[in-house]
Structure formats: C-alpha cells, structure tokens
C-alpha positions as CSV (number, residue, x, y, z in Angstrom):
1,M,113.8,-201.8,6.6
2,R,111.8,-199.3,8.8
3,Q,113.2,-195.8,9.3
4,I,113.3,-194.5,12.9
5,I,112.5,-190.8,12.9
6,V,112.9,-188.6,15.9
7,C,110.2,-185.9,15.9
8,T,110.8,-183.2,18.5
9,F,109.8,-179.7,19.4
10,L,112.8,-177.6,20.8
11,T,113.4,-174.2,22.2
12,L,116.2,-172.2,20.6
13,D,118.5,-173.4,23.4
14,G,117.6,-177.0,22.8
15,V,115.0,-177.7,25.6
16,M,112.4,-180.3,24.7
17,Q,110.7,-180.7,28.1
18,A,107.0,-180.1,28.5
19,P,106.2,-178.1,25.3
20,G,102.4,-178.9,25.5
21,G,101.3,-177.6,28.9
22,P,102.3,-176.6,32.5
23,D,101.4,-180.0,33.9
24,E,103.0,-182.1,31.2
25,D,106.4,-182.8,32.8
26,A,107.5,-181.0,36.0
27,E,110.4,-183.3,36.6
28,S,113.4,-181.7,38.4
29,G,111.2,-178.7,39.3
30,F,110.7,-177.6,35.6
31,E,108.5,-174.5,35.7
32,Y,108.2,-173.6,32.1
33,G,105.8,-176.2,30.7
34,G,103.6,-175.0,27.9
35,W,106.3,-172.9,26.2
36,Q,105.4,-174.0,22.6
37,K,101.9,-172.7,22.0
38,P,102.7,-169.0,22.4
39,V,105.5,-169.3,19.8
40,T,103.8,-171.5,17.2
41,D,101.8,-170.8,14.1
42,D,99.7,-172.5,11.5
43,E,102.8,-173.3,9.3
44,V,104.3,-175.3,12.2
45,G,101.0,-177.3,12.4
46,A,101.1,-178.0,8.6
47,A,104.7,-179.1,8.9
48,I,104.0,-181.5,11.7
49,A,101.0,-182.9,9.8
50,G,103.4,-183.6,7.0
51,W,105.6,-185.6,9.3
52,Y,102.8,-188.1,9.7
53,E,101.7,-188.5,6.1
54,H,104.0,-191.4,5.4
55,S,104.1,-192.8,8.9
56,D,101.7,-195.3,10.4
57,T,103.7,-196.2,13.6
58,M,104.9,-194.4,16.7
59,L,107.5,-195.5,19.2
60,L,107.1,-193.9,22.6
61,G,108.6,-193.9,26.0
62,R,106.4,-194.4,29.1
63,K,105.9,-190.8,30.0
64,T,105.0,-189.6,26.5
65,Y,102.8,-192.6,26.1
66,E,100.9,-191.9,29.3
67,I,100.4,-188.3,28.3
68,F,99.1,-189.2,24.9
69,A,97.0,-192.1,26.1
70,S,95.2,-189.8,28.6
71,Y,94.4,-187.2,25.9
72,W,93.9,-188.6,22.4
73,P,91.2,-191.2,23.0
74,T,88.8,-188.5,24.1
75,A,90.2,-185.6,22.1
76,D,88.0,-183.5,19.8
77,P,87.1,-185.7,16.8
78,G,87.1,-182.5,14.7
79,N,90.8,-182.2,15.2
80,P,92.5,-183.8,12.1
81,F,95.2,-185.3,14.3
82,T,92.7,-187.2,16.6
83,G,91.8,-190.0,14.2
84,R,95.4,-190.3,13.0
85,M,96.9,-190.5,16.5
86,N,94.4,-193.1,17.7
87,S,94.6,-195.3,14.6
88,M,98.4,-195.4,14.4
89,R,100.3,-198.4,15.6
90,K,102.0,-197.6,18.9
91,Y,105.0,-199.4,20.4
92,V,105.9,-198.5,24.0
93,A,109.3,-198.8,25.7
94,S,108.9,-199.1,29.4
95,R,110.6,-200.8,32.3
96,T,107.6,-200.4,34.6
97,L,104.4,-200.7,32.6
98,T,102.9,-204.2,32.5
99,S,100.1,-203.5,30.0
100,V,99.0,-200.7,27.5
101,E,95.4,-200.0,26.8
102,W,95.3,-197.3,24.2
103,Q,94.1,-198.5,20.8
104,N,96.7,-200.3,18.7
105,S,99.4,-200.2,21.4
106,T,102.0,-202.9,22.0
107,L,104.5,-203.0,24.9
108,L,108.0,-203.8,23.7
109,E,109.5,-206.8,25.5
110,G,113.1,-207.3,26.7
111,D,116.0,-205.0,26.0
112,V,114.7,-201.8,24.2
113,V,117.7,-201.6,21.9
114,D,117.3,-205.2,20.7
115,A,113.5,-204.7,20.4
116,V,113.9,-201.6,18.3
117,R,116.4,-203.3,16.0
118,E,113.9,-206.1,15.5
119,L,111.2,-203.4,14.8
120,K,113.4,-201.8,12.2
121,A,114.0,-205.1,10.5
122,S,110.3,-206.1,10.6
123,G,109.0,-204.3,7.6
124,D,109.0,-200.9,5.7
125,G,107.8,-197.4,6.5
126,N,108.5,-194.7,9.0
127,V,108.4,-195.1,12.8
128,N,108.0,-191.7,14.5
129,V,109.6,-191.3,18.0
130,V,107.6,-188.4,19.4
131,G,108.9,-186.6,22.6
132,S,110.2,-189.5,24.6
133,G,113.6,-187.8,25.4
134,D,115.2,-190.7,27.4
135,L,114.2,-193.2,24.7
136,A,115.5,-190.9,21.9
137,Q,118.8,-190.6,23.6
138,T,119.1,-194.3,24.0
139,L,118.4,-194.8,20.3
140,M,120.9,-192.1,19.4
141,R,123.7,-193.7,21.5
142,H,123.2,-197.0,19.6
143,G,123.0,-195.5,16.1
144,L,119.4,-196.4,15.6
145,V,118.1,-193.0,14.5
146,D,117.7,-192.5,10.7
147,E,116.3,-189.0,10.7
148,Y,115.5,-186.0,12.9
149,R,112.5,-183.8,12.3
150,L,112.7,-180.8,14.5
151,T,110.8,-177.6,15.1
152,I,113.1,-175.0,16.7
153,H,111.0,-172.3,18.3
154,P,112.1,-168.6,18.9
155,V,112.2,-168.8,22.7
156,I,115.0,-169.4,25.3
157,I,114.1,-171.3,28.5
158,G,117.6,-171.8,30.0
159,T,116.9,-175.0,31.8
160,G,115.2,-178.4,31.3
161,K,115.7,-181.6,29.4
162,R,117.5,-181.3,26.1
163,L,117.3,-183.7,23.1
164,F,121.1,-183.3,22.5
165,A,122.2,-183.5,26.1
166,D,125.7,-183.6,27.6
167,G,127.3,-186.9,26.4
168,A,125.5,-187.0,23.0
169,I,127.5,-188.9,20.4
170,P,129.3,-186.5,18.0
171,T,127.4,-186.9,14.7
172,A,127.5,-185.1,11.4
173,L,124.1,-184.3,9.9
174,E,122.9,-184.0,6.3
175,P,120.2,-181.3,5.9
176,V,117.2,-182.8,4.0
177,S,115.0,-179.6,4.2
178,V,115.2,-176.5,6.3
179,S,112.6,-173.7,6.3
180,T,111.5,-170.9,8.6
181,T,107.8,-170.1,9.3
182,K,106.3,-166.7,9.5
183,G,106.5,-166.8,13.3
184,G,110.2,-167.6,13.2
185,T,110.2,-171.3,13.9
186,V,112.9,-173.3,12.1
187,V,111.5,-176.5,10.7
188,G,114.5,-178.8,10.0
189,V,114.8,-182.3,8.7
190,Y,118.3,-183.9,9.1
191,R,119.9,-187.3,8.6
192,P,122.9,-188.6,10.4
193,S,125.9,-188.9,8.0
194,G,128.7,-190.4,10.1
195,K,131.1,-188.7,12.3
196,P,131.9,-184.9,12.2
197,S,135.0,-183.8,10.4
198,Y,137.3,-181.2,11.9
199,D,139.5,-178.5,10.4
200,S,141.1,-175.2,11.2
201,Y,141.0,-171.7,9.8
C-alpha cells in the first residue's frame, strides 16, 4: 500500500499560498508571494531533501503541476533537486487539463478520490503531495492522507490560502519527528491518529 504524504511550506499562521515567488499564485489578490526564501536556511533545505529520499512519486494539482512543469525541465542541472524532480513519476489531478507533457507525468482519470484510492492500492512507497492546496484538502476530507511533512516558518502573513482551512476535519495527530532549525523554522512530521479527544481542566 502506498503512503500519501502531504509536504507543505507554511507561515506561522498557516498560510501555504505562493511561498516560491511573487508571481506564483496571486489568486484572490494575494500580494505576499515569495515569503519563504527570506525566512529559510540550509537546514530547511536538508530536511526537504530528506522528504524525497524514499519517495519516487508526486501527486499534484493542476496549478502546482503547471508551476513545476514550467520550471524544472530547464532548471539548473547543478541543483541537486533538478534531476530528482524531473525523474520522479508525476500523477496530476485536474478537471481542465487534457494532456501533460512533463517527463514521467500521467493525468489521473475520473473522480480524483477514486483515482487516488487506486493509486494507494497499486504498490508500495511514498507519494508526495507537494503544494496543491485544493487537492490536499480533498484528500484530507476523504481520509486519504497518511502523513504530513510541514515546514512552519517564522513569518505571519495574515491572509491567503491555508492548508487547514475552515471546515477541516477534526483530526488527532501523532508527532513522528519535530525539530527547529537555526533560523527558527519548525520541521514537523505528523501522522493522523483518529479523532481528537476532549477534556476539561
């Protein structure tokens, strides 16, 4: 059984929108694209590299796929991520795309929830859901996420798309590993462990 792993960069207030650059995702008038680079460090990069060591597959929504497909095929070959990103198997969830051209890309057919269930059952290994906020929330609502790998950066944006948006399903999480980099980024790995419990002081 494959493991579906949501890999996401977040601000301290939970915003995941457009970490990589000002033009990445300006939906709903978002003005703060590119917030990640000023608050990252080499330990964050090492942690992210570790997320891919045992993963050979990505699952992407349309927007993230198009951003990646426009960048990685011509990215600096000296970047250690370039070869990895291009060679990984990519599955793309989209209602509008009719074809995908980036190396090793496959367009999922039919209902995305059914398609991901089939993908999970199709073998072993990790499938990284990178960015792709709408897709990640769909997977969360249907109990298809096996693990969260999050970098939580020391910056507050105050607006924008959040991974755990209003309406997220209440879920207890088991911490697998949590550390803080020298720049103050929290690198956390968590697994869903059923419903939260409630008590009173």
